[in-house]
ChimeraX commands (.cxc) that place a marker at each C-alpha (Angstrom):
marker #1 position -0.08,-0.12,-0.29 radius 0.5
marker #1 position 1.43,3.32,-0.73 radius 0.5
marker #1 position 1.61,6.49,1.60 radius 0.5
marker #1 position -1.37,8.29,-0.34 radius 0.5
marker #1 position -3.34,4.83,0.11 radius 0.5
marker #1 position -2.52,4.58,3.87 radius 0.5
marker #1 position -3.26,8.57,4.19 radius 0.5
marker #1 position -6.70,7.76,2.76 radius 0.5
marker #1 position -7.34,4.66,4.79 radius 0.5
marker #1 position -6.53,6.68,8.02 radius 0.5
marker #1 position -8.92,9.43,7.11 radius 0.5
marker #1 position -11.55,7.03,6.54 radius 0.5
marker #1 position -11.14,5.28,9.69 radius 0.5
marker #1 position -10.95,8.67,11.59 radius 0.5
marker #1 position -14.47,9.40,10.18 radius 0.5
marker #1 position -15.75,6.06,10.67 radius 0.5
marker #1 position -14.53,6.13,14.46 radius 0.5
marker #1 position -16.02,9.81,15.31 radius 0.5
marker #1 position -19.44,10.24,13.08 radius 0.5
marker #1 position -22.17,10.17,15.30 radius 0.5
marker #1 position -23.87,6.88,13.77 radius 0.5
marker #1 position -26.44,6.63,16.55 radius 0.5
marker #1 position -27.62,10.20,16.59 radius 0.5
marker #1 position -28.01,9.93,12.94 radius 0.5
marker #1 position -29.90,6.46,13.07 radius 0.5
marker #1 position -32.06,7.98,16.25 radius 0.5
marker #1 position -33.00,11.09,13.88 radius 0.5
marker #1 position -33.96,9.11,11.05 radius 0.5
marker #1 position -35.99,6.52,13.18 radius 0.5
marker #1 position -37.94,9.56,14.86 radius 0.5
marker #1 position -38.53,10.94,11.43 radius 0.5
marker #1 position -39.56,7.44,9.98 radius 0.5
marker #1 position -37.07,8.09,7.42 radius 0.5
marker #1 position -37.08,5.09,5.25 radius 0.5
marker #1 position -34.55,4.16,2.47 radius 0.5
marker #1 position -36.59,3.22,-0.78 radius 0.5
marker #1 position -34.98,0.12,-1.95 radius 0.5
marker #1 position -36.03,-1.79,1.49 radius 0.5
marker #1 position -38.77,0.95,2.80 radius 0.5
marker #1 position -37.15,0.41,6.32 radius 0.5
marker #1 position -35.58,3.09,8.65 radius 0.5
marker #1 position -31.57,2.46,8.11 radius 0.5
marker #1 position -29.78,0.97,11.33 radius 0.5
marker #1 position -26.30,1.89,12.16 radius 0.5
marker #1 position -24.74,-0.94,10.14 radius 0.5
marker #1 position -26.77,0.12,6.99 radius 0.5
marker #1 position -25.58,3.96,7.40 radius 0.5
marker #1 position -21.98,3.00,7.99 radius 0.5
marker #1 position -21.91,0.61,4.67 radius 0.5
marker #1 position -23.59,3.40,2.84 radius 0.5
marker #1 position -21.11,5.77,4.05 radius 0.5
marker #1 position -18.14,3.63,3.15 radius 0.5
marker #1 position -19.42,3.19,-0.28 radius 0.5
marker #1 position -20.22,6.73,-0.57 radius 0.5
marker #1 position -16.74,7.87,0.45 radius 0.5
marker #1 position -15.09,5.29,-2.25 radius 0.5
marker #1 position -17.28,6.45,-4.68 radius 0.5
marker #1 position -16.13,10.36,-4.14 radius 0.5
marker #1 position -12.79,9.10,-4.15 radius 0.5
marker #1 position -12.87,7.17,-7.16 radius 0.5
marker #1 position -14.57,9.97,-9.00 radius 0.5
marker #1 position -12.23,12.44,-8.00 radius 0.5
marker #1 position -9.13,10.37,-8.77 radius 0.5
marker #1 position -10.45,9.65,-12.08 radius 0.5
marker #1 position -11.50,12.88,-12.86 radius 0.5
marker #1 position -9.43,14.79,-15.29 radius 0.5
marker #1 position -11.28,18.18,-15.13 radius 0.5
marker #1 position -11.58,18.23,-11.49 radius 0.5
marker #1 position -9.11,20.87,-10.27 radius 0.5
marker #1 position -7.13,20.69,-7.12 radius 0.5
marker #1 position -9.50,21.60,-4.16 radius 0.5
marker #1 position -12.58,21.22,-6.06 radius 0.5
marker #1 position -15.34,19.07,-4.33 radius 0.5
marker #1 position -16.12,15.96,-5.54 radius 0.5
marker #1 position -19.49,14.63,-3.88 radius 0.5
marker #1 position -21.51,11.17,-3.57 radius 0.5
marker #1 position -24.53,11.10,-2.07 radius 0.5
marker #1 position -27.99,9.11,-1.19 radius 0.5
marker #1 position -30.38,8.85,1.31 radius 0.5
marker #1 position -29.40,11.91,3.76 radius 0.5
marker #1 position -25.56,10.82,3.54 radius 0.5
marker #1 position -23.04,13.03,1.56 radius 0.5
marker #1 position -19.48,12.45,1.08 radius 0.5
marker #1 position -17.16,15.33,-0.24 radius 0.5
marker #1 position -13.61,14.76,-1.51 radius 0.5
marker #1 position -11.01,17.00,-2.64 radius 0.5
marker #1 position -7.75,16.44,-4.16 radius 0.5
marker #1 position -4.21,18.34,-4.47 radius 0.5
marker #1 position -2.39,19.15,-7.34 radius 0.5
marker #1 position -0.34,15.86,-7.28 radius 0.5
marker #1 position -3.94,14.22,-7.60 radius 0.5
marker #1 position -3.76,13.02,-3.95 radius 0.5
marker #1 position -6.69,12.86,-1.89 radius 0.5
marker #1 position -6.32,15.66,0.75 radius 0.5
marker #1 position -9.65,15.78,2.24 radius 0.5
marker #1 position -12.64,13.74,3.12 radius 0.5
marker #1 position -15.94,14.76,4.73 radius 0.5
marker #1 position -19.17,13.01,5.72 radius 0.5
marker #1 position -22.30,14.72,6.57 radius 0.5
marker #1 position -25.56,13.66,7.38 radius 0.5
marker #1 position -27.90,16.35,5.97 radius 0.5
marker #1 position -31.70,16.78,7.22 radius 0.5
marker #1 position -32.46,19.82,5.36 radius 0.5
marker #1 position -30.72,22.15,2.92 radius 0.5
marker #1 position -31.53,25.13,1.08 radius 0.5
marker #1 position -29.65,26.92,-2.06 radius 0.5
marker #1 position -30.31,29.88,-3.98 radius 0.5
marker #1 position -28.37,31.57,-6.72 radius 0.5
marker #1 position -29.90,35.21,-6.58 radius 0.5
marker #1 position -32.02,34.59,-9.89 radius 0.5
marker link #1:1,2 radius 0.2
marker link #1:2,3 radius 0.2
marker link #1:3,4 radius 0.2
marker link #1:4,5 radius 0.2
marker link #1:5,6 radius 0.2
marker link #1:6,7 radius 0.2
marker link #1:7,8 radius 0.2
marker link #1:8,9 radius 0.2
marker link #1:9,10 radius 0.2
marker link #1:10,11 radius 0.2
marker link #1:11,12 radius 0.2
marker link #1:12,13 radius 0.2
marker link #1:13,14 radius 0.2
marker link #1:14,15 radius 0.2
marker link #1:15,16 radius 0.2
marker link #1:16,17 radius 0.2
marker link #1:17,18 radius 0.2
marker link #1:18,19 radius 0.2
marker link #1:19,20 radius 0.2
marker link #1:20,21 radius 0.2
marker link #1:21,22 radius 0.2
marker link #1:22,23 radius 0.2
marker link #1:23,24 radius 0.2
marker link #1:24,25 radius 0.2
marker link #1:25,26 radius 0.2
marker link #1:26,27 radius 0.2
marker link #1:27,28 radius 0.2
marker link #1:28,29 radius 0.2
marker link #1:29,30 radius 0.2
marker link #1:30,31 radius 0.2
marker link #1:31,32 radius 0.2
marker link #1:32,33 radius 0.2
marker link #1:33,34 radius 0.2
marker link #1:34,35 radius 0.2
marker link #1:35,36 radius 0.2
marker link #1:36,37 radius 0.2
marker link #1:37,38 radius 0.2
marker link #1:38,39 radius 0.2
marker link #1:39,40 radius 0.2
marker link #1:40,41 radius 0.2
marker link #1:41,42 radius 0.2
marker link #1:42,43 radius 0.2
marker link #1:43,44 radius 0.2
marker link #1:44,45 radius 0.2
marker link #1:45,46 radius 0.2
marker link #1:46,47 radius 0.2
marker link #1:47,48 radius 0.2
marker link #1:48,49 radius 0.2
marker link #1:49,50 radius 0.2
marker link #1:50,51 radius 0.2
marker link #1:51,52 radius 0.2
marker link #1:52,53 radius 0.2
marker link #1:53,54 radius 0.2
marker link #1:54,55 radius 0.2
marker link #1:55,56 radius 0.2
marker link #1:56,57 radius 0.2
marker link #1:57,58 radius 0.2
marker link #1:58,59 radius 0.2
marker link #1:59,60 radius 0.2
marker link #1:60,61 radius 0.2
marker link #1:61,62 radius 0.2
marker link #1:62,63 radius 0.2
marker link #1:63,64 radius 0.2
marker link #1:64,65 radius 0.2
marker link #1:65,66 radius 0.2
marker link #1:66,67 radius 0.2
marker link #1:67,68 radius 0.2
marker link #1:68,69 radius 0.2
marker link #1:69,70 radius 0.2
marker link #1:70,71 radius 0.2
marker link #1:71,72 radius 0.2
marker link #1:72,73 radius 0.2
marker link #1:73,74 radius 0.2
marker link #1:74,75 radius 0.2
marker link #1:75,76 radius 0.2
marker link #1:76,77 radius 0.2
marker link #1:77,78 radius 0.2
marker link #1:78,79 radius 0.2
marker link #1:79,80 radius 0.2
marker link #1:80,81 radius 0.2
marker link #1:81,82 radius 0.2
marker link #1:82,83 radius 0.2
marker link #1:83,84 radius 0.2
marker link #1:84,85 radius 0.2
marker link #1:85,86 radius 0.2
marker link #1:86,87 radius 0.2
marker link #1:87,88 radius 0.2
marker link #1:88,89 radius 0.2
marker link #1:89,90 radius 0.2
marker link #1:90,91 radius 0.2
marker link #1:91,92 radius 0.2
marker link #1:92,93 radius 0.2
marker link #1:93,94 radius 0.2
marker link #1:94,95 radius 0.2
marker link #1:95,96 radius 0.2
marker link #1:96,97 radius 0.2
marker link #1:97,98 radius 0.2
marker link #1:98,99 radius 0.2
marker link #1:99,100 radius 0.2
marker link #1:100,101 radius 0.2
marker link #1:101,102 radius 0.2
marker link #1:102,103 radius 0.2
marker link #1:103,104 radius 0.2
marker link #1:104,105 radius 0.2
marker link #1:105,106 radius 0.2
marker link #1:106,107 radius 0.2
marker link #1:107,108 radius 0.2
marker link #1:108,109 radius 0.2
marker link #1:109,110 radius 0.2
view
């Protein structure tokens, strides 16, 4: 495993250990927030598995993208979870973020 791959694994591990999985699962349970493919409220293990998939997808997309400039964000999201990744000018991942999005609003002024 390269030094860059080790750094990515370390970053993912830090997220997996520190993300507030129980708070996320509790919120989804209280809102009866189900995922469409099985129509059940996800459990902590479901959230973790989906988060790993999203993070991996965002990393893969960022590393394979020829148009993505350094520090431009690459995203992968579903079911309230959003993984964000940036890379540096050497095409190495330098930032990974995982969020649970309850609500969001954007406007461009038009």
